[in-house]
C-alpha positions in Angstrom: 32.8 -42.1 103.6 33.1 -45.8 103.4 34.5 -46.0 99.9 37.3 -43.3 100.4 40.1 -45.7 99.7 38.5 -46.8 96.2 39.6 -44.9 93.0 36.9 -45.4 90.4 33.1 -45.0 91.1 29.8 -44.9 89.1 26.7 -43.1 90.3 23.6 -45.2 91.1 21.9 -44.2 88.0 24.9 -45.0 85.8 25.2 -41.4 84.2 28.2 -40.2 86.0 31.7 -41.7 86.6 34.4 -40.6 89.1 38.3 -41.2 89.3 40.0 -40.1 92.3 43.5 -38.9 91.6 45.1 -37.6 95.0 43.4 -34.3 95.8 41.4 -34.1 92.7 38.7 -36.0 90.8 37.9 -36.5 87.3 34.0 -36.5 86.7 32.5 -38.0 83.6 29.0 -37.4 82.7 27.7 -39.6 80.0 24.1 -37.9 79.8 23.2 -37.3 76.1 21.9 -33.9 76.9 25.0 -32.8 78.8 27.9 -34.9 78.2 31.2 -33.6 79.8 34.6 -34.6 81.3 35.9 -32.3 84.1 38.6 -32.4 86.6 38.3 -30.6 90.0 39.3 -30.7 93.6 38.0 -33.9 95.3 35.2 -33.5 97.9 33.6 -36.5 99.3 30.3 -35.0 98.7 30.6 -35.6 94.9 30.5 -39.3 95.5 28.3 -39.3 98.4 25.6 -37.2 96.7 25.3 -39.5 93.8 25.1 -42.6 95.9 27.9 -44.1 94.0 29.5 -47.5 94.1 32.9 -48.7 93.2 33.4 -49.6 89.6 36.4 -50.7 87.4 39.0 -48.9 85.6 37.6 -50.4 82.4 34.1 -49.1 83.2 35.6 -45.6 83.7 37.6 -45.7 80.5 34.5 -46.9 78.6 32.5 -43.9 79.8 35.3 -41.5 78.8 35.2 -43.1 75.3 31.5 -42.6 75.0 31.5 -39.1 76.0 34.5 -38.4 73.5 32.2 -40.1 70.9 29.1 -38.0 71.9 31.1 -34.9 71.7 32.8 -35.8 68.3 36.4 -35.4 69.8 39.1 -37.8 68.7 40.8 -40.1 71.2 44.7 -39.1 71.5 47.0 -41.7 70.5 50.1 -42.2 72.8 53.4 -41.9 70.8 
């Protein structure tokens, strides 16, 4: 996989965002019909299968905020 050293990715269609964190990956799905945020073990096929491209941390964070809004979940405030 050519983008293995990158941390943030977005699927070609823009519906899924990925954040690599060591041996795990956070997957954010911004689809209205199935919004979700999950964390699982990293496998290159998650990113390769969606034909993803690198994105910025800000794009990833915006996707997280969008999903939290769709789900009606409050954003935690750091103390």
